[in-house]
C-alpha positions in Angstrom: 4.5 -26.0 -16.7 6.3 -29.3 -17.4 8.7 -31.0 -15.0 11.8 -29.6 -16.9 10.6 -26.0 -16.5 9.9 -26.5 -12.8 13.4 -28.0 -12.4 15.0 -25.1 -14.2 13.1 -22.5 -12.1 14.1 -24.2 -8.9 17.7 -24.4 -10.1 17.8 -20.7 -11.0 16.2 -19.7 -7.6 18.9 -21.8 -5.8 21.8 -20.2 -7.7 20.3 -16.7 -7.1 19.7 -17.4 -3.4 23.3 -18.7 -3.0 24.7 -15.4 -4.5 22.3 -13.4 -2.3 23.3 -15.2 0.9 27.0 -14.8 0.1 27.1 -11.2 -1.1 23.9 -9.7 0.4 22.5 -8.9 -3.1 22.4 -10.2 -6.7 19.6 -12.8 -6.4 17.1 -11.0 -8.6 19.8 -9.7 -11.0 20.7 -13.3 -11.7 17.3 -14.9 -11.4 15.1 -12.5 -13.3 17.0 -12.6 -16.6 17.3 -16.4 -16.5 13.7 -16.9 -15.4 12.7 -14.8 -18.4 13.9 -17.7 -20.6 11.6 -20.1 -18.8 8.5 -18.3 -17.6 6.8 -14.9 -18.4 8.1 -11.9 -16.5 4.7 -11.4 -14.9 5.1 -14.8 -13.3 8.7 -14.6 -12.4 8.3 -11.2 -10.6 6.0 -12.4 -7.7 8.0 -15.6 -7.3 11.3 -13.7 -6.9 9.5 -11.2 -4.5 8.6 -14.0 -2.2 12.1 -15.6 -2.3 13.7 -12.1 -1.8 11.8 -11.4 1.4 12.5 -14.9 2.7 16.2 -14.6 2.0 16.3 -11.2 3.7 14.9 -12.8 6.9 17.5 -15.5 6.8 20.3 -13.0 6.4 19.0 -10.6 9.0 18.7 -13.5 11.5 22.5 -13.7 11.6 23.5 -10.1 10.8 20.8 -7.7 12.0 23.2 -6.1 14.5 25.2 -4.6 11.7 22.3 -2.5 10.3 22.7 1.3 10.4 19.2 2.6 10.6 20.4 6.2 10.1 21.9 5.1 6.8 19.0 3.0 5.6 15.9 5.1 6.8 15.7 7.6 3.9 16.9 4.9 1.4 14.1 2.5 2.3 11.3 5.0 2.6 12.0 6.6 -0.8 12.3 3.1 -2.3 8.9 2.1 -1.0 7.4 5.2 -2.7 8.9 4.1 -6.0 7.6 0.5 -5.9 4.0 1.3 -7.1 5.4 3.0 -10.2 7.4 -0.1 -11.0 4.4 -2.4 -10.5 2.4 -0.2 -12.9 5.2 -0.5 -15.5 5.2 -4.3 -15.1 1.4 -4.6 -15.6 1.1 -2.1 -18.4 4.4 -2.7 -20.3 5.0 -5.3 -23.1 7.0 -8.4 -22.3 9.7 -7.5 -24.9 10.2 -4.0 -23.6 10.5 -5.3 -20.0 13.1 -7.9 -21.1 15.1 -5.2 -22.9 15.0 -2.8 -20.0 16.0 -5.6 -17.6 18.9 -6.6 -19.9 20.0 -2.9 -20.0 19.9 -2.7 -16.2 21.9 -5.9 -15.7 24.5 -5.1 -18.4 24.9 -1.5 -17.1 25.3 -2.6 -13.5 27.8 -5.3 -14.5 29.9 -2.9 -16.6 29.9 -0.3 -13.8 30.9 -3.0 -11.2 33.7 -4.3 -13.3 35.1 -0.9 -14.1 38.1 0.4 -12.2 36.6 3.9 -12.1 35.3 3.7 -8.5 34.4 6.7 -6.3 37.3 8.7 -5.0 35.4 10.2 -2.1 32.4 9.2 0.0 29.0 10.2 -1.4 27.0 12.4 0.9 24.1 10.7 2.7 21.6 13.3 1.3 21.6 11.4 -2.0 19.9 8.4 -0.3 16.3 9.3 -1.4 17.3 9.6 -5.1 19.0 6.2 -5.1 16.2 4.7 -3.0 13.4 5.9 -5.4 15.2 4.5 -8.4 15.6 1.2 -6.5 11.9 1.1 -5.7 10.9 1.6 -9.4 13.3 -1.2 -10.5 12.2 -3.4 -7.6 8.5 -3.0 -8.4 8.9 -3.7 -12.1 11.7 -6.3 -12.3 12.7 -7.1 -8.7 16.1 -5.6 -9.5 16.3 -3.0 -6.8 19.9 -4.0 -6.2 21.9 -1.9 -8.6 21.0 1.6 -7.1 21.3 0.3 -3.6 24.6 -1.4 -4.2 26.0 1.6 -6.0 24.9 3.8 -3.1 26.5 1.5 -0.5 29.7 1.3 -2.6 29.9 5.1 -2.9 29.2 5.4 0.9 32.1 2.9 1.4 30.1 0.6 3.7 32.2 -2.3 5.2 31.2 -5.8 4.0 29.2 -6.8 7.0 27.3 -3.5 7.2 26.8 -3.6 3.4 25.0 -7.0 3.5 22.9 -6.1 6.6 21.9 -2.6 5.3 20.6 -4.0 2.0 18.3 -6.4 3.7 16.4 -3.6 5.5 15.1 -2.7 2.0 14.8 -6.2 0.6 12.6 -7.3 3.4 10.2 -4.4 3.4 10.4 -3.8 -0.3 9.9 -7.5 -1.2 6.9 -7.7 1.1 5.3 -4.6 -0.4 6.0 -5.8 -4.0 4.4 -9.2 -3.1 1.4 -7.6 -1.5 0.8 -5.4 -4.6 1.2 -8.5 -6.9 -1.4 -10.3 -4.8 -3.8 -7.3 -4.8 -3.8 -7.3 -8.6 -4.4 -11.0 -8.9 -0.9 -11.9 -10.2 -0.3 -14.7 -7.8 -1.8 -17.9 -9.1 -1.6 -21.7 -8.3 1.6 -22.2 -10.4 3.4 -19.4 -8.5 2.3 -20.9 -5.1 3.5 -24.3 -6.1 6.8 -23.0 -7.3 7.2 -21.0 -4.1 6.6 -24.2 -2.0 9.3 -26.0 -4.0 11.8 -23.1 -4.0 11.8 -22.0 -0.3 13.5 -25.1 1.1 16.2 -24.6 -1.5 16.8 -21.1 -0.3 17.5 -22.4 3.2 20.1 -24.7 1.8 21.6 -21.8 -0.2 21.7 -19.7 2.9 23.7 -22.3 4.8 26.1 -22.8 1.9 26.4 -19.0 1.3 27.2 -18.4 5.0 30.1 -20.8 4.7 31.3 -19.1 1.5 31.4 -15.7 3.1 34.1 -17.1 5.4 36.1 -19.3 3.0 36.0 -17.5 -0.3 37.4 -14.1 -1.2 34.4 -11.8 -1.6 36.3 -9.6 -4.1 37.0 -12.6 -6.4 33.4 -14.0 -6.0 31.9 -10.6 -6.8 34.0 -10.3 -10.0 32.9 -13.7 -11.2 29.3 -12.9 -10.5 29.5 -9.6 -12.4 31.1 -11.3 -15.4 28.2 -13.8 -15.4 25.7 -11.0 -15.2 27.3 -9.3 -18.2 27.0 -12.5 -20.2 23.4 -13.2 -19.0 22.2 -9.6 -19.8 23.8 -9.7 -23.2 22.2 -13.1 -24.0 18.8 -11.9 -22.9 19.2 -8.8 -25.1 20.3 -10.8 -28.1 17.4 -13.2 -27.6 14.8 -10.4 -27.6 16.3 -8.9 -30.8 16.3 -12.3 -32.5 12.6 -13.0 -31.5 11.6 -9.6 -33.0 13.5 -10.2 -36.3 
């Protein structure tokens, strides 16, 4: 990798971490599609897994008291069961197919989030395993466990503080498991270790800035801007894959 690629990767990780620290999610949804333009998905996935786990620790340090273990237990356990399936998809699937699926996930989530058709009533907690399992598959394959988890939390009408804290209970355990599986299959090489060493200090800075943003910026407005950006990023990634295949 040349210096420009390294700088781009670090910049993408910083932006993703800033969003994650502010909202409690969104890091991989932003980072994975953008990293796909710079490095192979098989390289981006372990890097984002490390950063995701580290960010979860930083967020939980200040908000762990808000976690509802009754809400997150079934969600997290079922998600961990889905992760190996996602890892298998990443190792066996083609780069183009992975990028297309990732684009579809990002676009679909952005459209759903921007839609005014939100849930009228609270979703029963018994649906947690289904959402968790889907999150585990997406997390193992593309580090994008966020959409099912965020949709579940939204339908459960979690308050903002509880929302951010509950999501980290998966991101910490799930990210660690994803990373362990990447290491076991030999996917973590010297380039990934070097990028991780460069990116982790940036995530600390992003966490400090994001903590301030949570207090000074309207979360609703920030979320809407992020989802518009996700829609544009997902569309661009899809167009790029189609253009390369033509």
